[in-house]
Short mmCIF file of the C-alpha atoms (twelve columns), coordinates in Angstrom:
data_MODEL
# 
_entry.id   MODEL 
# 
loop_
_atom_site.group_PDB 
_atom_site.id 
_atom_site.type_symbol 
_atom_site.label_atom_id 
_atom_site.label_alt_id 
_atom_site.label_comp_id 
_atom_site.label_asym_id 
_atom_site.label_seq_id 
_atom_site.Cartn_x 
_atom_site.Cartn_y 
_atom_site.Cartn_z 
_atom_site.pdbx_PDB_model_num 
ATOM 1   C CA . MET A 1   128.063 70.088  127.295 1 
ATOM 2   C CA . THR A 2   125.829 67.172  127.004 1 
ATOM 3   C CA . GLN A 3   122.982 66.376  124.663 1 
ATOM 4   C CA . ASN A 4   120.993 64.798  127.477 1 
ATOM 5   C CA . PRO A 5   118.604 67.073  129.359 1 
ATOM 6   C CA . LYS A 6   119.353 67.549  133.032 1 
ATOM 7   C CA . LYS A 7   116.789 66.134  135.388 1 
ATOM 8   C CA . LEU A 8   115.713 68.522  138.104 1 
ATOM 9   C CA . CYS A 9   114.146 67.582  141.379 1 
ATOM 10  C CA . LYS A 10  110.903 69.212  142.553 1 
ATOM 11  C CA . GLU A 11  112.751 71.733  144.722 1 
ATOM 12  C CA . GLN A 12  114.994 72.789  141.816 1 
ATOM 13  C CA . LEU A 13  111.977 73.160  139.522 1 
ATOM 14  C CA . TRP A 14  110.205 75.236  142.170 1 
ATOM 15  C CA . LEU A 15  113.276 77.513  142.531 1 
ATOM 16  C CA . LEU A 16  113.621 77.885  138.761 1 
ATOM 17  C CA . ASP A 17  109.935 78.779  138.473 1 
ATOM 18  C CA . ASP A 18  110.287 81.294  141.319 1 
ATOM 19  C CA . ILE A 19  113.264 82.982  139.617 1 
ATOM 20  C CA . ALA A 20  111.351 83.147  136.328 1 
ATOM 21  C CA . LYS A 21  108.425 84.868  138.086 1 
ATOM 22  C CA . LEU A 22  110.785 87.406  139.682 1 
ATOM 23  C CA . VAL A 23  112.319 88.247  136.312 1 
ATOM 24  C CA . GLU A 24  108.895 88.538  134.708 1 
ATOM 25  C CA . ASN A 25  107.698 90.901  137.465 1 
ATOM 26  C CA . GLU A 26  110.779 93.105  137.015 1 
ATOM 27  C CA . LEU A 27  110.207 93.346  133.260 1 
ATOM 28  C CA . VAL A 28  106.530 94.197  133.723 1 
ATOM 29  C CA . SER A 29  107.428 96.812  136.328 1 
ATOM 30  C CA . PHE A 30  110.014 98.400  134.020 1 
ATOM 31  C CA . HIS A 31  107.498 98.473  131.167 1 
ATOM 32  C CA . HIS A 32  104.948 100.252 133.387 1 
ATOM 33  C CA . ASP A 33  107.601 102.763 134.463 1 
ATOM 34  C CA . ILE A 34  108.269 103.888 130.882 1 
ATOM 35  C CA . THR A 35  104.782 103.638 129.328 1 
ATOM 36  C CA . ASP A 36  101.915 106.119 129.491 1 
ATOM 37  C CA . GLU A 37  98.831  104.291 130.776 1 
ATOM 38  C CA . VAL A 38  96.332  106.340 128.761 1 
ATOM 39  C CA . THR A 39  97.980  106.246 125.325 1 
ATOM 40  C CA . SER A 40  100.338 103.239 125.598 1 
ATOM 41  C CA . LEU A 41  103.056 105.476 124.158 1 
ATOM 42  C CA . SER A 42  106.354 106.040 125.890 1 
ATOM 43  C CA . ASN A 43  105.994 108.408 128.795 1 
ATOM 44  C CA . ARG A 44  108.574 111.132 129.483 1 
ATOM 45  C CA . ALA A 45  111.085 108.755 131.075 1 
ATOM 46  C CA . GLY A 46  110.637 106.150 128.349 1 
ATOM 47  C CA . PHE A 47  110.847 108.732 125.583 1 
ATOM 48  C CA . ILE A 48  114.109 110.169 126.917 1 
ATOM 49  C CA . LEU A 49  115.568 106.679 127.316 1 
ATOM 50  C CA . LEU A 50  114.691 105.737 123.736 1 
ATOM 51  C CA . ALA A 51  115.616 109.145 122.328 1 
ATOM 52  C CA . HIS A 52  119.217 108.838 123.495 1 
ATOM 53  C CA . HIS A 53  119.589 105.617 121.507 1 
ATOM 54  C CA . PHE A 54  117.688 107.049 118.551 1 
ATOM 55  C CA . ILE A 55  119.854 110.171 118.419 1 
ATOM 56  C CA . HIS A 56  123.008 108.087 118.521 1 
ATOM 57  C CA . TYR A 57  121.677 105.929 115.674 1 
ATOM 58  C CA . CYS A 58  120.806 108.986 113.562 1 
ATOM 59  C CA . HIS A 59  124.181 110.582 114.222 1 
ATOM 60  C CA . GLU A 60  126.054 107.415 113.262 1 
ATOM 61  C CA . SER A 61  123.859 106.964 110.166 1 
ATOM 62  C CA . ASP A 62  124.219 110.630 109.126 1 
ATOM 63  C CA . LEU A 63  120.466 111.204 109.307 1 
ATOM 64  C CA . ASP A 64  118.727 114.428 110.259 1 
ATOM 65  C CA . CYS A 65  115.907 114.433 112.784 1 
ATOM 66  C CA . ALA A 66  112.562 116.138 112.411 1 
ATOM 67  C CA . LYS A 67  111.014 116.784 115.817 1 
ATOM 68  C CA . VAL A 68  107.447 117.958 116.320 1 
ATOM 69  C CA . ILE A 69  105.856 118.840 119.628 1 
ATOM 70  C CA . LEU A 70  102.068 118.758 119.598 1 
ATOM 71  C CA . GLY A 71  100.660 120.560 122.578 1 
ATOM 72  C CA . LEU A 72  97.034  120.064 123.489 1 
ATOM 73  C CA . ASP A 73  95.182  122.565 125.623 1 
ATOM 74  C CA . PRO A 74  95.753  121.526 129.255 1 
ATOM 75  C CA . ARG A 75  92.093  122.248 129.970 1 
ATOM 76  C CA . LEU A 76  90.927  119.391 127.727 1 
ATOM 77  C CA . ASP A 77  88.782  116.891 129.538 1 
ATOM 78  C CA . VAL A 78  88.984  113.146 129.006 1 
ATOM 79  C CA . GLN A 79  86.009  113.156 126.610 1 
ATOM 80  C CA . GLU A 80  87.692  115.715 124.336 1 
ATOM 81  C CA . PHE A 81  90.981  113.853 124.480 1 
ATOM 82  C CA . MET A 82  89.267  110.612 123.494 1 
ATOM 83  C CA . LYS A 83  87.661  112.362 120.491 1 
ATOM 84  C CA . VAL A 84  91.047  113.286 119.017 1 
ATOM 85  C CA . SER A 85  93.178  110.313 120.033 1 
ATOM 86  C CA . PRO A 86  92.265  108.258 116.924 1 
ATOM 87  C CA . LEU A 87  93.619  111.102 114.779 1 
ATOM 88  C CA . PHE A 88  97.062  110.561 116.271 1 
ATOM 89  C CA . SER A 89  97.385  106.871 115.383 1 
ATOM 90  C CA . THR A 90  98.432  107.225 111.726 1 
ATOM 91  C CA . LEU A 91  100.900 109.987 112.471 1 
ATOM 92  C CA . ILE A 92  102.391 108.076 115.368 1 
ATOM 93  C CA . GLN A 93  102.886 105.081 113.078 1 
ATOM 94  C CA . ASP A 94  104.769 107.328 110.631 1 
ATOM 95  C CA . ALA A 95  107.042 108.650 113.374 1 
ATOM 96  C CA . ASP A 96  110.166 106.714 114.303 1 
ATOM 97  C CA . LEU A 97  109.814 107.750 117.937 1 
ATOM 98  C CA . ALA A 98  106.742 109.039 119.746 1 
ATOM 99  C CA . GLY A 99  105.979 109.837 123.330 1 
ATOM 100 C CA . ARG A 100 103.637 111.617 125.668 1 
ATOM 101 C CA . VAL A 101 106.057 113.748 127.636 1 
ATOM 102 C CA . SER A 102 103.487 115.567 129.759 1 
ATOM 103 C CA . ASP A 103 99.743  115.514 130.300 1 
ATOM 104 C CA . HIS A 104 99.202  117.577 127.174 1 
ATOM 105 C CA . ASP A 105 102.443 117.408 125.131 1 
ATOM 106 C CA . PHE A 106 103.285 114.763 122.554 1 
ATOM 107 C CA . VAL A 107 106.660 114.558 120.826 1 
ATOM 108 C CA . LEU A 108 107.077 112.892 117.445 1 
ATOM 109 C CA . VAL A 109 110.515 112.340 115.921 1 
ATOM 110 C CA . LYS A 110 111.393 111.092 112.453 1 
ATOM 111 C CA . ALA A 111 114.797 110.261 110.985 1 
ATOM 112 C CA . CYS A 112 115.246 111.912 107.586 1 
ATOM 113 C CA . LYS A 113 117.842 111.736 104.877 1 
ATOM 114 C CA . PRO A 114 119.728 115.034 104.660 1 
ATOM 115 C CA . ASP A 115 118.869 117.358 101.771 1 
ATOM 116 C CA . THR A 116 115.535 115.678 101.060 1 
ATOM 117 C CA . HIS A 117 111.991 116.771 101.654 1 
ATOM 118 C CA . GLN A 118 111.291 114.043 104.227 1 
ATOM 119 C CA . ALA A 119 111.473 116.382 107.218 1 
ATOM 120 C CA . ARG A 120 109.192 118.954 105.608 1 
ATOM 121 C CA . GLU A 121 106.699 116.241 104.584 1 
ATOM 122 C CA . PHE A 122 106.604 114.879 108.123 1 
ATOM 123 C CA . VAL A 123 106.040 118.346 109.575 1 
ATOM 124 C CA . SER A 124 103.303 118.949 106.973 1 
ATOM 125 C CA . GLU A 125 101.557 115.744 108.090 1 
ATOM 126 C CA . CYS A 126 101.728 117.013 111.673 1 
ATOM 127 C CA . GLU A 127 100.282 120.372 110.610 1 
ATOM 128 C CA . ILE A 128 97.384  118.580 108.894 1 
ATOM 129 C CA . LEU A 129 96.777  116.634 112.111 1 
ATOM 130 C CA . ALA A 130 96.813  119.862 114.127 1 
ATOM 131 C CA . LYS A 131 94.177  121.329 111.772 1 
ATOM 132 C CA . LYS A 132 91.996  118.221 112.141 1 
ATOM 133 C CA . VAL A 133 92.274  118.399 115.933 1 
ATOM 134 C CA . THR A 134 91.324  122.078 115.774 1 
ATOM 135 C CA . GLU A 135 88.287  121.195 113.634 1 
ATOM 136 C CA . VAL A 136 87.155  118.606 116.176 1 
ATOM 137 C CA . LEU A 137 87.862  120.574 119.357 1 
ATOM 138 C CA . GLY A 138 87.649  124.175 118.245 1 
ATOM 139 C CA . LYS A 139 90.074  127.056 118.062 1 
ATOM 140 C CA . ASP A 140 93.207  127.289 120.238 1 
ATOM 141 C CA . LYS A 141 93.122  123.692 121.470 1 
ATOM 142 C CA . VAL A 142 96.391  122.565 119.844 1 
ATOM 143 C CA . THR A 143 99.823  124.079 119.224 1 
ATOM 144 C CA . LEU A 144 102.571 122.749 117.007 1 
ATOM 145 C CA . ASN A 145 106.304 123.445 117.235 1 
ATOM 146 C CA . ASP A 146 108.731 121.818 114.841 1 
ATOM 147 C CA . THR A 147 112.489 121.636 114.488 1 
ATOM 148 C CA . THR A 148 114.804 119.842 112.093 1 
ATOM 149 C CA . ILE A 149 118.189 119.020 113.554 1 
ATOM 150 C CA . PRO A 150 121.059 118.264 111.163 1 
ATOM 151 C CA . ALA A 151 122.896 115.004 111.827 1 
ATOM 152 C CA . SER A 152 126.094 116.894 112.661 1 
ATOM 153 C CA . ASN A 153 124.338 118.575 115.609 1 
ATOM 154 C CA . LEU A 154 122.515 115.531 116.922 1 
ATOM 155 C CA . ILE A 155 125.197 114.219 119.226 1 
ATOM 156 C CA . THR A 156 124.789 117.209 121.539 1 
ATOM 157 C CA . ALA A 157 121.022 116.639 121.633 1 
ATOM 158 C CA . GLU A 158 120.431 119.800 123.628 1 
ATOM 159 C CA . TRP A 159 116.832 119.886 122.410 1 
ATOM 160 C CA . LEU A 160 116.201 116.625 124.220 1 
ATOM 161 C CA . ALA A 161 117.032 118.173 127.568 1 
ATOM 162 C CA . LYS A 162 114.140 120.628 127.158 1 
ATOM 163 C CA . PHE A 163 111.604 117.966 128.102 1 
# 
């Protein structure tokens, strides 16, 4: 190694710039492939990719996982969806992993210490959100399903395959 910078000719600089642009385009393309355009959350593919790593982390750290699926009525129009989307922001920030796995289903996952009330508190926050969405949109516009998975069962992650 040398301390002196290498001098590149114009052709070498052009090639280096071209390679940098190719790499940048690949990264942007990958980001678009795993991100929902409407919400900027992970889409189904991105959520599953991240969830595998998250589950492994929780299993290795002996943490339970609280998983909540918020299902919005598939008949919601864009205007209705935009009315309730701000309600999701705080809850999504509290979740360790969040994704829009279908047009009307959102999954929120939180790592929780075993034998604490963290999972129940997280689910309660989700229930409050569901009530607020119902108040804004009306009856039967949101469903909520929750599950807490003990750390010992996380490595199988069968619940992940249901998406």
